[in-house]
C-alpha positions as CSV (number, residue, x, y, z in Angstrom):
1,M,141.5,95.3,73.6
2,F,138.5,92.8,74.4
3,R,136.7,94.0,71.2
4,E,139.7,93.0,69.2
5,I,139.6,89.4,70.2
6,F,136.6,88.8,70.2
7,E,136.1,90.4,66.5
8,E,138.9,88.3,65.3
9,S,137.5,85.6,66.5
10,G,134.2,86.3,64.5
11,F,132.0,87.6,66.8
12,E,130.1,90.4,66.9
13,V,130.4,93.4,69.6
14,Y,127.5,95.0,70.6
15,E,127.4,98.1,72.4
16,S,125.0,100.2,74.0
17,R,123.7,102.1,76.5
18,E,121.3,102.5,79.1
19,S,120.4,105.1,81.6
20,F,119.4,104.6,84.9
21,I,116.9,106.7,87.2
22,E,118.2,106.7,90.8
23,Y,115.3,106.8,92.9
24,V,116.2,110.0,95.8
25,Q,114.6,109.8,98.9
26,T,112.9,113.1,100.8
27,E,114.5,113.3,104.3
28,Q,110.4,112.7,105.2
29,Q,110.6,109.1,103.7
30,K,114.1,108.3,104.4
31,R,112.7,108.8,108.3
32,A,109.4,106.9,107.8
33,E,111.4,103.9,106.4
34,D,114.0,104.0,109.4
35,R,110.9,104.2,111.1
36,R,109.3,101.1,109.6
37,I,112.8,99.1,109.8
38,A,112.5,99.8,113.7
39,V,109.6,98.3,114.0
40,G,110.3,95.2,111.8
41,E,113.5,94.5,114.4
42,L,111.6,95.4,117.5
43,T,109.2,92.2,116.0
44,E,111.9,90.4,115.2
45,R,113.3,90.3,118.9
46,M,109.7,89.6,120.5
47,R,109.7,86.7,117.9
48,D,112.7,85.5,118.9
49,R,112.7,85.1,122.2
50,Y,109.2,83.8,122.2
51,W,110.8,81.1,120.6
52,R,113.4,80.9,122.8
53,V,111.4,80.4,125.9
54,E,108.9,78.1,124.0
55,E,111.2,75.5,122.8
56,T,112.2,75.0,126.7
57,G,108.9,72.9,126.5
58,D,108.3,75.2,129.8
59,A,104.2,76.0,129.0
60,E,103.5,77.6,132.2
61,R,106.8,80.4,131.4
62,T,105.6,80.0,127.7
63,Q,102.2,81.5,129.0
64,F,103.3,83.6,131.5
65,F,106.1,85.2,128.6
66,I,102.4,86.0,126.1
67,S,100.2,87.4,129.3
68,M,103.2,89.7,129.9
69,L,102.9,90.3,126.2
70,E,99.2,90.9,125.7
71,A,99.5,93.2,128.9
72,T,101.9,95.3,127.5
73,V,100.9,95.6,123.8
74,N,97.4,95.5,124.0
75,P,97.4,99.1,125.8
76,I,99.2,100.5,122.9
77,I,98.0,99.2,120.3
78,S,94.4,100.7,122.1
79,R,95.8,104.0,121.7
80,F,96.7,104.2,118.5
81,D,93.1,102.5,117.6
82,D,92.0,104.1,114.4
83,N,88.7,104.7,116.0
84,S,91.1,106.8,118.6
85,N,90.5,110.4,118.4
86,E,93.4,110.9,120.2
87,K,96.4,112.2,119.0
88,T,100.0,111.6,120.3
């Protein structure tokens, strides 16, 4: 119907066919993506919480937050350091 309306008005109608390549993830790739998303969400939650504490204007509380974060995260980072021969 639309084709006829356009042709009657003097427009040319071009048809084309396209093929789409759909990327299908393997189960392993899906799990890896889920882990990356989980880490991103944790990072975002931590950043949001930091800014809430920072915006209170209480420098002592903000420093305490940072100290607690470092005390918690540094051992995790050390455990998974590239130089570590330990497998978890």
